DRENKOL-577799 format. One line per 10 residues: for each residue z, x, y negated of C-alpha. Coordinates in steps of 0.05 Angstrom, whole numbers, m for minus. Example, Ala and Ser with C-alpha at 12.3 -4.5 7.8 and 13.67 -1.06 7.14 Angstrom:
DRENKOL-577799
156/246/90 ~ 143/273/21;
END
This chain:
DRENKOL-577799
2909/2933/m1346 ~ 2960/2879/m1360 ~ 2981/2852/m1292 ~ 2988/2777/m1282 ~ 3057/2791/m1252 ~ 3091/2858/m1248 ~ 3139/2851/m1188 ~ 3156/2925/m1189 ~ 3185/2920/m1259 ~ 3222/2856/m1241;
3253/2881/m1176 ~ 3273/2953/m1194 ~ 3343/2934/m1219 ~ 3361/2903/m1152 ~ 3347/2960/m1104 ~ 3422/2970/m1093 ~ 3427/2903/m1057 ~ 3377/2926/m1004 ~ 3416/2991/m995 ~ 3480/2952/m982;
3448/2912/m926 ~ 3420/2975/m894 ~ 3489/3007/m895 ~ 3522/2944/m867 ~ 3484/2947/m801 ~ 3481/2870/m799 ~ 3414/2837/m812 ~ 3416/2763/m792 ~ 3467/2707/m800 ~ 3517/2751/m835;
3560/2753/m897 ~ 3502/2763/m946 ~ 3470/2698/m924 ~ 3535/2659/m926 ~ 3550/2686/m995 ~ 3482/2668/m1023 ~ 3484/2598/m992 ~ 3551/2585/m1025 ~ 3530/2613/m1092 ~ 3463/2579/m1094;
3493/2511/m1075 ~ 3543/2520/m1132 ~ 3487/2540/m1180 ~ 3443/2482/m1162 ~ 3501/2433/m1161 ~ 3500/2409/m1088 ~ 3551/2411/m1032 ~ 3506/2447/m983 ~ 3452/2501/m981 ~ 3419/2521/m916;
3378/2584/m917 ~ 3313/2584/m878 ~ 3249/2624/m867 ~ 3207/2600/m926 ~ 3193/2542/m972 ~ 3145/2506/m925 ~ 3198/2508/m871 ~ 3249/2479/m920 ~ 3207/2417/m933 ~ 3187/2411/m860;
3259/2415/m837 ~ 3281/2360/m885 ~ 3229/2312/m858 ~ 3242/2332/m786 ~ 3316/2321/m794 ~ 3304/2252/m824 ~ 3263/2235/m762 ~ 3318/2259/m716 ~ 3367/2216/m755 ~ 3323/2155/m747;
3308/2149/m821 ~ 3234/2162/m810 ~ 3185/2157/m752 ~ 3113/2177/m736 ~ 3064/2143/m783 ~ 3113/2130/m840 ~ 3087/2144/m909 ~ 3111/2195/m960 ~ 3087/2189/m1032 ~ 3069/2257/m1060;
3030/2284/m1120 ~ 2956/2299/m1106 ~ 2962/2358/m1154 ~ 3005/2406/m1114 ~ 3003/2468/m1071 ~ 2983/2450/m1001 ~ 3052/2466/m972 ~ 3078/2399/m998 ~ 3025/2363/m957 ~ 3030/2408/m896;
3104/2392/m888 ~ 3088/2317/m885 ~ 3030/2321/m837 ~ 3065/2371/m791 ~ 3117/2317/m780 ~ 3063/2266/m763 ~ 3078/2228/m827 ~ 3026/2203/m876 ~ 3018/2232/m946 ~ 3000/2181/m999;
2968/2221/m1055 ~ 2984/2200/m1127 ~ 2946/2226/m1187 ~ 2981/2267/m1240 ~ 2988/2254/m1315 ~ 2937/2298/m1348 ~ 2985/2312/m1406 ~ 3042/2339/m1362 ~ 3004/2357/m1298 ~ 3061/2324/m1259;
3059/2261/m1216 ~ 3043/2199/m1258 ~ 3104/2155/m1249 ~ 3065/2094/m1272 ~ 3021/2097/m1210 ~ 3076/2104/m1158 ~ 3102/2034/m1148 ~ 3033/2003/m1133 ~ 3025/2053/m1076 ~ 3089/2031/m1040;
3079/1994/m974 ~ 3123/1970/m917 ~ 3116/2039/m886 ~ 3137/2080/m947 ~ 3200/2119/m933 ~ 3205/2172/m988 ~ 3177/2199/m1053 ~ 3167/2274/m1054 ~ 3164/2301/m1125 ~ 3140/2371/m1139;
3167/2408/m1199 ~ 3099/2442/m1206 ~ 3090/2504/m1250 ~ 3165/2504/m1265 ~ 3167/2437/m1302 ~ 3215/2381/m1283 ~ 3176/2324/m1250 ~ 3235/2276/m1245 ~ 3237/2215/m1289 ~ 3285/2156/m1294;
3229/2111/m1272 ~ 3222/2151/m1206 ~ 3297/2147/m1194 ~ 3296/2072/m1207 ~ 3237/2061/m1160 ~ 3273/2099/m1104 ~ 3337/2058/m1116 ~ 3302/1990/m1117 ~ 3258/2004/m1056 ~ 3310/2041/m1015;
3268/2105/m1013 ~ 3291/2177/m1002 ~ 3276/2224/m1060 ~ 3256/2293/m1037 ~ 3245/2350/m1086 ~ 3196/2407/m1076 ~ 3233/2457/m1120 ~ 3192/2518/m1099 ~ 3170/2533/m1170 ~ 3228/2510/m1213;
3292/2549/m1197 ~ 3340/2537/m1254 ~ 3302/2480/m1287 ~ 3343/2420/m1311 ~ 3339/2346/m1321 ~ 3391/2332/m1374 ~ 3452/2369/m1346 ~ 3431/2370/m1273 ~ 3388/2424/m1242 ~ 3326/2408/m1203;
3344/2413/m1130 ~ 3403/2367/m1141 ~ 3367/2305/m1168 ~ 3347/2273/m1102 ~ 3371/2266/m1030 ~ 3347/2335/m1010 ~ 3306/2392/m1038 ~ 3264/2448/m1010 ~ 3263/2516/m1045 ~ 3216/2575/m1036;
3237/2646/m1053 ~ 3169/2677/m1043 ~ 3167/2743/m1083 ~ 3128/2713/m1141 ~ 3178/2657/m1154 ~ 3228/2655/m1212 ~ 3281/2672/m1160 ~ 3240/2715/m1113 ~ 3258/2753/m1050 ~ 3225/2816/m1023;
3189/2775/m970 ~ 3190/2703/m945 ~ 3253/2662/m953 ~ 3271/2590/m968 ~ 3329/2540/m970 ~ 3347/2467/m969 ~ 3399/2438/m1016 ~ 3432/2370/m1007 ~ 3497/2332/m1013 ~ 3486/2298/m946;
3532/2330/m894 ~ 3496/2299/m834 ~ 3428/2322/m859 ~ 3453/2392/m874 ~ 3484/2398/m804 ~ 3420/2373/m772 ~ 3375/2421/m812 ~ 3418/2481/m795 ~ 3415/2465/m721 ~ 3339/2452/m719;
3326/2516/m757 ~ 3367/2554/m705 ~ 3325/2536/m644 ~ 3357/2466/m644 ~ 3426/2495/m629 ~ 3494/2484/m660 ~ 3530/2523/m605 ~ 3503/2586/m573 ~ 3456/2572/m515 ~ 3465/2496/m522;
3402/2462/m550 ~ 3408/2390/m574 ~ 3340/2388/m608 ~ 3271/2417/m598 ~ 3282/2467/m653 ~ 3249/2526/m686 ~ 3267/2595/m711 ~ 3272/2592/m787 ~ 3328/2635/m814 ~ 3339/2674/m878;
3352/2747/m863 ~ 3408/2788/m895 ~ 3361/2831/m937 ~ 3330/2771/m972 ~ 3397/2738/m981 ~ 3428/2800/m1013 ~ 3369/2808/m1061 ~ 3369/2735/m1079 ~ 3444/2735/m1092 ~ 3439/2795/m1138;
3381/2764/m1176 ~ 3415/2696/m1180 ~ 3465/2723/m1231 ~ 3407/2739/m1278 ~ 3364/2677/m1264 ~ 3381/2638/m1327 ~ 3369/2699/m1371 ~ 3302/2712/m1336 ~ 3283/2640/m1346 ~ 3300/2644/m1420;
3253/2704/m1425 ~ 3198/2664/m1392 ~ 3210/2608/m1443 ~ 3205/2658/m1500 ~ 3138/2683/m1475 ~ 3114/2611/m1466 ~ 3135/2594/m1537 ~ 3090/2650/m1563 ~ 3031/2617/m1528 ~ 3050/2546/m1548;
3060/2563/m1621 ~ 3001/2609/m1631 ~ 2942/2592/m1586 ~ 2894/2552/m1630 ~ 2828/2554/m1593 ~ 2793/2486/m1594 ~ 2769/2494/m1521 ~ 2838/2509/m1494 ~ 2888/2454/m1477 ~ 2962/2471/m1469;
3001/2417/m1430 ~ 3057/2381/m1465 ~ 3121/2422/m1471 ~ 3172/2365/m1475 ~ 3224/2365/m1420 ~ 3254/2426/m1387 ~ 3207/2479/m1360 ~ 3223/2548/m1332 ~ 3150/2569/m1333 ~ 3140/2596/m1263;
3068/2588/m1284 ~ 3039/2580/m1353 ~ 2977/2536/m1343 ~ 2923/2522/m1393 ~ 2863/2477/m1383 ~ 2793/2493/m1406 ~ 2724/2469/m1384 ~ 2704/2542/m1394 ~ 2755/2568/m1344 ~ 2713/2618/m1305;
2681/2644/m1368 ~ 2748/2653/m1402 ~ 2778/2687/m1340 ~ 2722/2738/m1339 ~ 2729/2750/m1413 ~ 2804/2765/m1406 ~ 2792/2810/m1347 ~ 2739/2848/m1386 ~ 2795/2860/m1437 ~ 2844/2884/m1383;
2885/2820/m1376 ~ 2895/2791/m1306 ~ 2901/2716/m1296 ~ 2907/2670/m1236 ~ 2882/2600/m1216 ~ 2933/2550/m1189 ~ 2896/2523/m1151 ~ 2819/2526/m1144 ~ 2813/2472/m1089 ~ 2859/2411/m1086;
2891/2392/m1019 ~ 2847/2331/m1009 ~ 2784/2374/m1013 ~ 2807/2427/m963 ~ 2770/2433/m897 ~ 2836/2424/m858 ~ 2841/2354/m887 ~ 2768/2335/m878 ~ 2789/2262/m868 ~ 2805/2259/m943;
2746/2299/m970 ~ 2712/2235/m994 ~ 2772/2213/m1035 ~ 2760/2209/m1110 ~ 2819/2236/m1149 ~ 2787/2254/m1216 ~ 2849/2276/m1254 ~ 2870/2323/m1197 ~ 2800/2349/m1190 ~ 2795/2363/m1264;
2860/2403/m1263 ~ 2837/2445/m1205 ~ 2770/2456/m1239 ~ 2798/2475/m1307 ~ 2868/2506/m1295 ~ 2879/2579/m1313 ~ 2947/2613/m1309 ~ 2965/2663/m1363 ~ 3014/2722/m1352 ~ 3085/2697/m1363;
3143/2733/m1331 ~ 3211/2762/m1351 ~ 3187/2834/m1353 ~ 3132/2817/m1402 ~ 3137/2845/m1472 ~ 3126/2806/m1536 ~ 3069/2850/m1557 ~ 3034/2836/m1490 ~ 3039/2761/m1502 ~ 3015/2770/m1574;
2955/2809/m1547 ~ 2937/2752/m1499 ~ 2942/2702/m1556 ~ 2896/2745/m1599 ~ 2844/2749/m1544 ~ 2847/2674/m1531 ~ 2838/2656/m1604 ~ 2780/2705/m1610 ~ 2744/2678/m1549 ~ 2676/2650/m1568;
2615/2654/m1522 ~ 2593/2687/m1457 ~ 2552/2739/m1494 ~ 2618/2774/m1509 ~ 2622/2793/m1436;
END
């Protein structure tokens, strides 16, 4: 069986980092976390990096800090892509802000920047872009809209560690960025972990305090905070893997190129490959998604779906269930994720290509 993602193969070279933490006897708010924060900020190209518990917390903390700073208040609007993982939306609603869902471009699967400006109102305070699947979602048009309307630009960089826009890395393009280091990510921990990157000193200081129970000084609480801290084990693993991130991303790109250059099935659509992409996920679209998935599984190839139900159709957001977002709904109905990771071998990718090109009808199952 070809696994969709083989984390054991990916993580084996980094076992020494975990051993070092165990030997240190220090497990929270120690040297490993400080070292990773410094190295990751330098890698991304920002002044500050604040480790936290997970990617959802990272986004939530950014918005919460902006509220504490008076930049936002309850009921303000955040423009966000409709085609995203639900964490992007949860961070907004948890802060009693209002998501304004924008359809994606079907060719890139990223937010359609031609639809953003018409959605801006007097209550709009920020645009949250999501570098979904590992592809850079930033465009000059988005940057210009933020500048002209005085909006904050927040990046959800959970899936695009190491991706670039020109010479700048995602996570440094806006006012602040949330990062997830969930084990499946391009830079993945051995459990939950996240971070915020920013050049804004006041924002960074506020986020660090809120994430530490609302405290800057021990037993003194200036904010109604929360406990969201990166532990030493995750920091040590992430710091060790950070040195290899660019090489691992290049390997992902090599696997993706095999798919892009060789899949020729008329019922399979491969999104455009222009712009930088670190291929956290390699998505294809096909109206025969479920049929194709079963066919590949019958031939011992695992796939995934990212994601089967869009946020606006989830039960938890029942107030939006009647919304019509046809492009988003099509993506969530047709998207299938092929295996694409740095431990994958060329012959494995060639095998997937061969199966895809030979796919015909359900009778093959």
